[in-house]
C-alpha positions in Angstrom: 22.3 100.3 -15.8 24.4 98.4 -13.5 26.5 95.3 -14.5 25.6 92.2 -12.7 27.2 91.0 -9.5 29.6 88.4 -8.9 31.5 86.8 -6.8 35.2 86.1 -7.4 37.7 84.5 -5.6 41.3 83.8 -5.7 42.1 81.0 -3.3 44.2 79.0 -5.9 47.5 79.8 -7.6 46.8 80.6 -11.0 50.2 79.0 -12.0 48.9 75.5 -10.5 51.5 75.1 -8.2 50.9 75.1 -4.8 51.9 77.7 -2.5 51.5 78.7 1.3 50.0 81.7 1.4 47.2 83.4 3.0 43.9 83.4 0.5 42.7 86.5 -0.7 39.0 87.3 0.5 35.8 87.0 -1.4 35.8 89.7 -3.9 32.4 91.0 -5.7 32.1 92.5 -9.2 31.0 95.9 -9.1 30.8 98.6 -11.3 31.1 101.9 -9.1 32.2 105.4 -10.4 34.7 106.8 -8.1 37.6 109.5 -8.1 41.5 108.6 -7.4 44.4 110.6 -7.1 48.4 109.6 -7.0 50.2 112.2 -5.1 49.6 115.9 -6.0 48.1 114.7 -9.5 44.5 116.1 -10.3 41.5 113.7 -9.1 40.5 111.4 -12.0 37.2 109.6 -12.3 37.6 105.7 -12.4 35.4 102.3 -12.4 35.8 100.2 -9.7 34.9 97.0 -11.1 35.6 94.3 -8.2 36.0 95.0 -4.8 36.7 92.8 -1.6 37.3 94.0 2.1 41.2 94.0 1.7 41.0 95.6 -1.8 39.8 96.4 -5.6 40.3 96.4 -9.0 40.0 99.7 -11.3 39.2 99.1 -14.4 41.5 101.7 -16.1 44.1 104.0 -15.0 47.1 103.9 -17.4 49.7 106.4 -16.0 49.1 104.9 -12.3 52.8 104.3 -10.7 52.9 101.2 -8.4 55.7 103.1 -5.9 53.1 106.0 -5.1 50.0 105.4 -2.8 46.7 106.1 -4.4 43.9 108.0 -2.6 40.3 106.9 -3.6 36.7 108.5 -3.0 33.9 106.4 -3.3 30.5 107.6 -3.0 29.3 107.9 0.6 32.3 107.1 2.3 35.3 108.8 3.6 38.6 109.2 1.8 40.6 105.8 1.7 43.9 105.1 0.9 45.5 102.1 -0.6 48.7 101.0 -2.6 48.9 99.7 -5.8 50.1 96.0 -5.9 49.9 95.2 -9.9 49.3 97.1 -13.0 48.5 95.5 -16.6 47.5 97.1 -19.4 45.9 100.1 -17.8 44.0 98.0 -15.0 45.4 98.3 -11.5 44.9 95.9 -8.6 44.9 97.6 -4.9 45.0 96.9 -1.2 43.8 99.3 1.1 46.0 100.7 4.1 43.0 99.7 6.2 40.4 97.1 5.4 37.0 97.5 5.1 34.8 97.0 8.1 32.5 94.3 6.7 29.3 96.4 7.7 30.8 99.4 5.4 31.7 96.6 2.5 28.4 95.0 2.7 26.9 98.8 2.6 29.1 99.4 -0.7 27.9 96.4 -2.7 24.2 97.1 -1.7 24.1 100.4 -3.1 26.1 99.4 -6.4 23.3 96.6 -6.6 
């Protein structure tokens, strides 16, 4: 059974201080089983927890290395490349090398629903 989708935004800095930066695009909570790989390591199954046209969060990827590009296979899509922006307690936040087209993003969200 799929988890309910939720839209999450991050337009306000978490430290309460005003910053001049571009807000991230809206993220949608999803639960999608995919495959990820870094460098020549073997493919691993991972779960996407949220997704935006610009990036995604993976629930658990404990041995991820932020300096190594990540490849991701989302069911029904071509192989995508991303970089790991942050890693905390095995959870990683990634940015796609090329943002998803809005139609592709909408398709993924609908298919995950």
